[in-house]
N, CA, C and O atoms as a DFTB+ gen file, in Angstrom:
408 C
 N C O
     1  1     108.275     124.283      87.886
     2  2     108.057     123.044      87.199
     3  2     106.908     122.296      87.873
     4  3     107.125     121.637      88.890
     5  1     105.710     122.381      87.339
     6  2     104.563     121.724      87.963
     7  2     104.778     120.229      88.104
     8  3     105.273     119.560      87.196
     9  1     104.397     119.731      89.252
    10  2     104.472     118.299      89.482
    11  2     105.807     117.814      89.991
    12  3     105.970     116.613      90.207
    13  1     106.774     118.698      90.194
    14  2     108.071     118.281      90.680
    15  2     107.954     117.647      92.051
    16  3     108.594     116.632      92.325
    17  1     107.143     118.236      92.911
    18  2     106.889     117.690      94.235
    19  2     105.388     117.456      94.366
    20  3     104.679     118.296      94.922
    21  1     104.894     116.321      93.860
    22  2     103.442     116.107      93.898
    23  2     102.920     116.101      95.317
    24  3     103.545     115.552      96.225
    25  1     101.771     116.715      95.494
    26  2     101.167     116.789      96.815
    27  2     100.189     115.639      96.971
    28  3      99.556     115.212      96.006
    29  1     100.075     115.154      98.169
    30  2      99.155     114.062      98.452
    31  2      97.740     114.589      98.609
    32  3      97.516     115.719      99.044
    33  1      96.803     113.746      98.247
    34  2      95.405     114.091      98.427
    35  2      95.070     113.956      99.896
    36  3      95.331     112.921     100.510
    37  1      94.494     114.996     100.456
    38  2      94.079     114.992     101.855
    39  2      92.995     113.939     102.051
    40  3      92.130     113.786     101.189
    41  1      93.023     113.194     103.188
    42  2      91.982     112.193     103.428
    43  2      90.573     112.780     103.355
    44  3      89.644     112.086     102.943
    45  1      90.397     114.027     103.741
    46  2      89.087     114.665     103.685
    47  2      88.668     115.055     102.273
    48  3      87.531     115.471     102.054
    49  1      89.587     114.920     101.312
    50  2      89.294     115.329      99.945
    51  2      88.772     114.184      99.084
    52  3      88.423     114.397      97.923
    53  1      88.717     112.995      99.625
    54  2      88.222     111.857      98.847
    55  2      86.826     112.155      98.316
    56  3      85.961     112.618      99.059
    57  1      86.608     111.893      97.042
    58  2      85.317     112.158      96.438
    59  2      85.153     113.598      95.981
    60  3      84.134     113.941      95.382
    61  1      86.131     114.440      96.252
    62  2      86.073     115.831      95.810
    63  2      86.851     115.962      94.515
    64  3      87.719     115.148      94.201
    65  1      86.524     116.990      93.784
    66  2      87.202     117.240      92.519
    67  2      87.156     118.733      92.257
    68  3      86.171     119.397      92.579
    69  1      88.201     119.249      91.683
    70  2      88.200     120.666      91.316
    71  2      88.290     120.747      89.802
    72  3      89.282     120.331      89.203
    73  1      87.252     121.283      89.198
    74  2      87.222     121.447      87.748
    75  2      87.193     122.930      87.421
    76  3      86.932     123.769      88.284
    77  1      87.461     123.231      86.183
    78  2      87.509     124.616      85.721
    79  2      86.662     124.719      84.462
    80  3      87.187     124.694      83.349
    81  1      85.341     124.837      84.640
    82  2      84.428     124.760      83.505
    83  2      84.426     125.965      82.562
    84  3      83.964     125.844      81.427
    85  1      84.917     127.096      82.990
    86  2      84.886     128.285      82.127
    87  2      86.125     129.123      82.376
    88  3      86.702     129.088      83.463
    89  1      86.530     129.874      81.370
    90  2      87.659     130.781      81.591
    91  2      87.124     132.048      82.248
    92  3      86.372     132.814      81.647
    93  1      87.529     132.244      83.486
    94  2      86.986     133.328      84.302
    95  2      88.058     134.247      84.850
    96  3      87.793     135.034      85.759
    97  1      89.268     134.160      84.309
    98  2      90.365     134.912      84.891
    99  2      90.175     136.412      84.747
   100  3      89.648     136.908      83.751
   101  1      90.624     137.113      85.775
   102  2      90.640     138.572      85.719
   103  2      91.721     139.066      86.661
   104  3      91.999     138.449      87.689
   105  1      92.320     140.174      86.300
   106  2      93.358     140.749      87.143
   107  2      92.777     141.251      88.438
   108  3      91.687     141.822      88.463
   109  1      93.502     141.039      89.509
   110  2      93.113     141.549      90.812
   111  2      93.935     142.809      91.024
   112  3      95.087     142.743      91.453
   113  1      93.347     143.945      90.725
   114  2      94.108     145.184      90.724
   115  2      94.347     145.740      92.123
   116  3      95.113     146.690      92.282
   117  1      93.711     145.169      93.133
   118  2      93.991     145.575      94.507
   119  2      95.244     144.877      95.016
   120  3      95.920     145.369      95.920
   121  1      95.536     143.755      94.441
   122  2      96.677     142.970      94.885
   123  2      97.627     142.718      93.736
   124  3      97.688     143.476      92.768
   125  1      98.352     141.653      93.866
   126  2      99.371     141.322      92.887
   127  2      99.120     139.921      92.355
   128  3     100.007     139.067      92.383
   129  1      97.888     139.687      91.864
   130  2      97.532     138.344      91.417
   131  2      96.474     138.394      90.321
   132  3      95.881     139.434      90.036
   133  1      96.264     137.225      89.720
   134  2      95.184     137.042      88.764
   135  2      94.237     136.019      89.374
   136  3      94.661     134.964      89.846
   137  1      92.971     136.341      89.359
   138  2      91.942     135.499      89.968
   139  2      91.253     134.658      88.894
   140  3      90.986     135.139      87.792
   141  1      90.966     133.388      89.230
   142  2      90.164     132.529      88.373
   143  2      89.360     131.601      89.264
   144  3      89.655     131.478      90.453
   145  1      88.360     130.953      88.714
   146  2      87.430     130.176      89.535
   147  2      87.410     128.711      89.136
   148  3      87.423     128.368      87.954
   149  1      87.377     127.860      90.148
   150  2      87.187     126.435      89.957
   151  2      85.862     126.039      90.579
   152  3      85.177     126.856      91.195
   153  1      85.513     124.783      90.409
   154  2      84.243     124.306      90.939
   155  2      84.432     122.905      91.509
   156  3      85.015     122.032      90.867
   157  1      83.925     122.705      92.733
   158  2      83.896     121.399      93.395
   159  2      82.427     121.078      93.632
   160  3      81.832     121.560      94.596
   161  1      81.842     120.267      92.760
   162  2      80.409     120.012      92.846
   163  2      79.652     121.304      92.604
   164  3      79.785     121.923      91.548
   165  1      78.861     121.706      93.580
   166  2      78.095     122.949      93.471
   167  2      78.836     124.146      94.052
   168  3      78.345     125.272      93.976
   169  1      80.002     123.918      94.625
   170  2      80.760     124.963      95.311
   171  2      81.763     125.628      94.373
   172  3      82.587     124.952      93.758
   173  1      81.689     126.944      94.267
   174  2      82.689     127.700      93.521
   175  2      83.895     127.936      94.420
   176  3      83.746     128.257      95.599
   177  1      85.082     127.776      93.861
   178  2      86.333     127.936      94.610
   179  2      87.155     129.019      93.936
   180  3      87.541     128.888      92.774
   181  1      87.420     130.088      94.671
   182  2      88.253     131.169      94.142
   183  2      89.710     130.727      94.164
   184  3      90.203     130.233      95.177
   185  1      90.387     130.908      93.046
   186  2      91.806     130.589      92.933
   187  2      92.529     131.846      92.466
   188  3      91.974     132.658      91.725
   189  1      93.752     131.992      92.903
   190  2      94.566     133.129      92.477
   191  2      95.979     132.652      92.230
   192  3      96.476     131.755      92.911
   193  1      96.619     133.257      91.254
   194  2      98.045     133.023      91.023
   195  2      98.723     134.385      91.055
   196  3      98.246     135.342      90.444
   197  1      99.829     134.462      91.766
   198  2     100.515     135.744      91.887
   199  2     101.184     136.116      90.567
   200  3     101.538     135.255      89.761
   201  1     101.342     137.391      90.378
   202  2     102.020     137.851      89.172
   203  2     103.474     137.384      89.162
   204  3     104.031     137.125      88.095
   205  1     104.089     137.274      90.328
   206  2     105.474     136.785      90.355
   207  2     105.545     135.333      89.885
   208  3     106.499     134.966      89.198
   209  1     104.561     134.492      90.236
   210  2     104.540     133.108      89.752
   211  2     104.360     133.075      88.238
   212  3     105.001     132.282      87.549
   213  1     103.487     133.939      87.723
   214  2     103.307     134.017      86.270
   215  2     104.597     134.440      85.582
   216  3     104.981     133.865      84.564
   217  1     105.268     135.451      86.142
   218  2     106.510     135.937      85.550
   219  2     107.627     134.896      85.652
   220  3     108.370     134.684      84.694
   221  1     107.744     134.252      86.809
   222  2     108.845     133.323      87.051
   223  2     108.702     131.994      86.308
   224  3     109.704     131.395      85.915
   225  1     107.472     131.531      86.113
   226  2     107.287     130.164      85.613
   227  2     106.437     130.027      84.354
   228  3     106.464     128.980      83.707
   229  1     105.689     131.055      83.997
   230  2     104.738     130.904      82.899
   231  2     104.856     131.994      81.834
   232  3     103.892     132.275      81.122
   233  1     106.016     132.597      81.726
   234  2     106.263     133.550      80.653
   235  2     105.560     134.883      80.794
   236  3     105.414     135.616      79.816
   237  1     105.125     135.202      81.997
   238  2     104.516     136.521      82.213
   239  2     105.565     137.598      82.060
   240  3     106.757     137.353      82.245
   241  1     105.120     138.775      81.725
   242  2     106.075     139.868      81.536
   243  2     105.764     141.060      82.431
   244  3     106.286     142.156      82.226
   245  1     104.901     140.835      83.432
   246  2     104.555     141.914      84.344
   247  2     103.536     142.877      83.787
   248  3     103.098     143.787      84.492
   249  1     103.147     142.698      82.532
   250  2     102.190     143.615      81.917
   251  2     100.935     142.907      81.450
   252  3      99.831     143.402      81.678
   253  1     101.077     141.757      80.799
   254  2      99.927     141.066      80.229
   255  2      99.744     139.711      80.910
   256  3      99.978     138.660      80.313
   257  1      99.321     139.762      82.165
   258  2      99.168     138.540      82.957
   259  2      98.054     137.648      82.437
   260  3      98.149     136.425      82.545
   261  1      97.013     138.222      81.881
   262  2      95.901     137.415      81.387
   263  2      96.335     136.539      80.219
   264  3      95.878     135.402      80.101
   265  1      97.200     137.043      79.363
   266  2      97.708     136.217      78.260
   267  2      98.560     135.077      78.788
   268  3      98.494     133.964      78.269
   269  1      99.354     135.339      79.809
   270  2     100.200     134.290      80.390
   271  2      99.352     133.187      81.013
   272  3      99.659     132.006      80.847
   273  1      98.294     133.554      81.725
   274  2      97.457     132.525      82.344
   275  2      96.670     131.755      81.281
   276  3      96.473     130.548      81.415
   277  1      96.225     132.433      80.241
   278  2      95.482     131.754      79.170
   279  2      96.389     130.784      78.417
   280  3      95.953     129.691      78.056
   281  1      97.630     131.164      78.176
   282  2      98.559     130.306      77.440
   283  2      98.989     129.089      78.255
   284  3      99.401     128.078      77.687
   285  1      98.898     129.178      79.576
   286  2      99.361     128.103      80.454
   287  2      98.247     127.563      81.334
   288  3      98.506     127.023      82.410
   289  1      97.024     127.705      80.886
   290  2      95.847     127.354      81.678
   291  2      95.923     125.943      82.259
   292  3      95.720     125.771      83.461
   293  1      96.205     124.945      81.453
   294  2      96.197     123.553      81.923
   295  2      97.183     123.344      83.082
   296  3      96.835     122.719      84.084
   297  1      98.400     123.860      82.950
   298  2      99.400     123.697      84.009
   299  2      99.003     124.438      85.280
   300  3      99.149     123.906      86.381
   301  1      98.505     125.653      85.135
   302  2      98.112     126.458      86.296
   303  2      96.927     125.825      87.010
   304  3      96.904     125.754      88.239
   305  1      95.951     125.369      86.251
   306  2      94.803     124.687      86.861
   307  2      95.246     123.410      87.565
   308  3      94.694     123.056      88.607
   309  1      96.238     122.713      87.008
   310  2      96.762     121.512      87.655
   311  2      97.389     121.814      89.005
   312  3      97.198     121.064      89.961
   313  1      98.135     122.906      89.089
   314  2      98.737     123.306      90.369
   315  2      97.627     123.640      91.367
   316  3      97.679     123.212      92.520
   317  1      96.631     124.398      90.930
   318  2      95.515     124.759      91.814
   319  2      94.776     123.506      92.292
   320  3      94.432     123.402      93.469
   321  1      94.535     122.567      91.394
   322  2      93.821     121.334      91.751
   323  2      94.611     120.532      92.790
   324  3      94.039     120.062      93.774
   325  1      95.917     120.374      92.576
   326  2      96.743     119.623      93.535
   327  2      96.731     120.280      94.918
   328  3      96.619     119.594      95.934
   329  1      96.844     121.593      94.951
   330  2      96.832     122.296      96.245
   331  2      95.478     122.134      96.925
   332  3      95.416     121.890      98.130
   333  1      94.408     122.266      96.175
   334  2      93.060     122.150      96.735
   335  2      92.817     120.755      97.290
   336  3      92.343     120.611      98.417
   337  1      93.134     119.733      96.515
   338  2      92.889     118.361      96.958
   339  2      93.805     117.942      98.108
   340  3      93.473     117.037      98.873
   341  1      94.955     118.603      98.224
   342  2      95.859     118.332      99.341
   343  2      95.455     119.112     100.589
   344  3      96.069     118.957     101.644
   345  1      94.424     119.951     100.472
   346  2      93.971     120.735     101.621
   347  2      94.804     121.973     101.871
   348  3      94.697     122.587     102.932
   349  1      95.631     122.349     100.914
   350  2      96.479     123.533     101.058
   351  2      95.739     124.750     100.534
   352  3      96.038     125.276      99.461
   353  1      94.758     125.183     101.326
   354  2      93.906     126.316     100.965
   355  2      94.053     127.415     102.009
   356  3      94.544     127.184     103.114
   357  1      93.624     128.592     101.643
   358  2      93.637     129.719     102.567
   359  2      92.494     129.558     103.570
   360  3      91.639     128.687     103.409
   361  1      92.483     130.397     104.598
   362  2      91.434     130.311     105.633
   363  2      90.029     130.427     105.064
   364  3      89.090     129.844     105.606
   365  1      89.874     131.171     103.981
   366  2      88.547     131.337     103.383
   367  2      88.205     130.233     102.377
   368  3      87.156     130.284     101.734
   369  1      89.089     129.233     102.241
   370  2      88.848     128.118     101.335
   371  2      89.367     128.330      99.929
   372  3      89.254     127.440      99.086
   373  1      89.935     129.497      99.663
   374  2      90.471     129.774      98.332
   375  2      91.854     129.142      98.169
   376  3      92.480     128.710      99.136
   377  1      92.300     129.104      96.936
   378  2      93.608     128.542      96.602
   379  2      94.486     129.676      96.101
   380  3      94.107     130.399      95.179
   381  1      95.654     129.832      96.701
   382  2      96.614     130.853      96.278
   383  2      97.877     130.157      95.791
   384  3      98.475     129.359      96.513
   385  1      98.274     130.462      94.571
   386  2      99.495     129.903      93.995
   387  2     100.534     131.002      93.953
   388  3     100.339     132.042      93.323
   389  1     101.637     130.760      94.630
   390  2     102.754     131.699      94.603
   391  2     103.921     131.040      93.880
   392  3     103.855     129.853      93.560
   393  1     104.965     131.776      93.625
   394  2     106.074     131.281      92.830
   395  2     106.689     130.003      93.409
   396  3     107.061     129.104      92.654
   397  1     106.800     129.910      94.727
   398  2     107.412     128.720      95.322
   399  2     106.512     127.492      95.268
   400  3     106.966     126.391      95.578
   401  1     105.246     127.652      94.881
   402  2     104.318     126.522      94.770
   403  2     104.415     125.811      93.437
   404  3     103.871     124.720      93.268
   405  1     105.108     126.426      92.487
   406  2     105.157     125.892      91.131
   407  2     106.408     125.083      90.942
   408  3     106.638     124.544      89.860
């Protein structure tokens, strides 16, 4: 349930914004996630959502993850934006959404 536990904006995130100007999702066949891209100013930010999060919360069926992310784009992007602005990013600056994050 997105937004159940809203995350605070990190003090270092003031003036930053994460937008999603294009649909760029693609399956990450090396792992267990779907990758999509956000943008903060001129910086591209890699975002990923695990297939388990798609299955558990967004109607994924383990086979057609791209349809699940496309059908729930606004909610998924909202989760990614909240995590990014709260500073909850991976060491490489990317955003990973797992089932417990939703």
